[in-house]
N, C-alpha and C positions, 0 to 999 in steps of 0.2 A: 733823173735816174737814167744811167747809161744803158741799162738793160730794158728800158721801157720801149715797147714797140706796139704798133697798131695791130690789134688782133682781129677786130671786125672792121673791114674797110667800108662796108655798106653804111654803118652807123658811126664810123670814126671813133671807135672805142679802143682805148689803150689798155695794155696789160695792167698797169698800175691801178686803173679804174676798176677793173675786174677783181684784182686781188683785194683792194680796199672793200669792195662790195661784199665779197665772200667772207672776209674777216669780220666786218662790222655787222653783217646780217645773218651769219651762220649758214650761208647757202650751201646746199648739197647737190643740186642738179643744174644742168645746163639751162633748163627751163626757168629755174629761179633766177639765175644770172641774167637771163633775157628779160625777165619781168622788171628787175631793178635797173639794169644798164642798157637794155635794148640790144645788147650784143647777141648775135646769132639768130635774130628774129626776122631777117629779110631773106637772104639766099641760103643760109645754113652752112656755108662753106667753112666757117670758123668754129663750128660746134665741137669738132674733135679736139681742137687746140684749147678751147674753153674747158673741156673735160680733163685734159692733161693738167691744166692749172688747178682745177678743183681737186684732182687726185694728189697733186703736190702739197697743197695747203691742208687738205683733210687727211693726209697720211695714208693714202691707198697705194 
């Protein structure tokens, strides 16, 4: 995926992993994404970007 980039550098989680987790598990919050993928659970710097991905997928 050309557009795949690392979102969470602490846990090395890529956008494709986050998108897949959101779609497969019906995730609605940054915390839920963290529980499934561990993204955003260390320093929290990527949480805003995770929220943007959530909003894109969930139509907000």
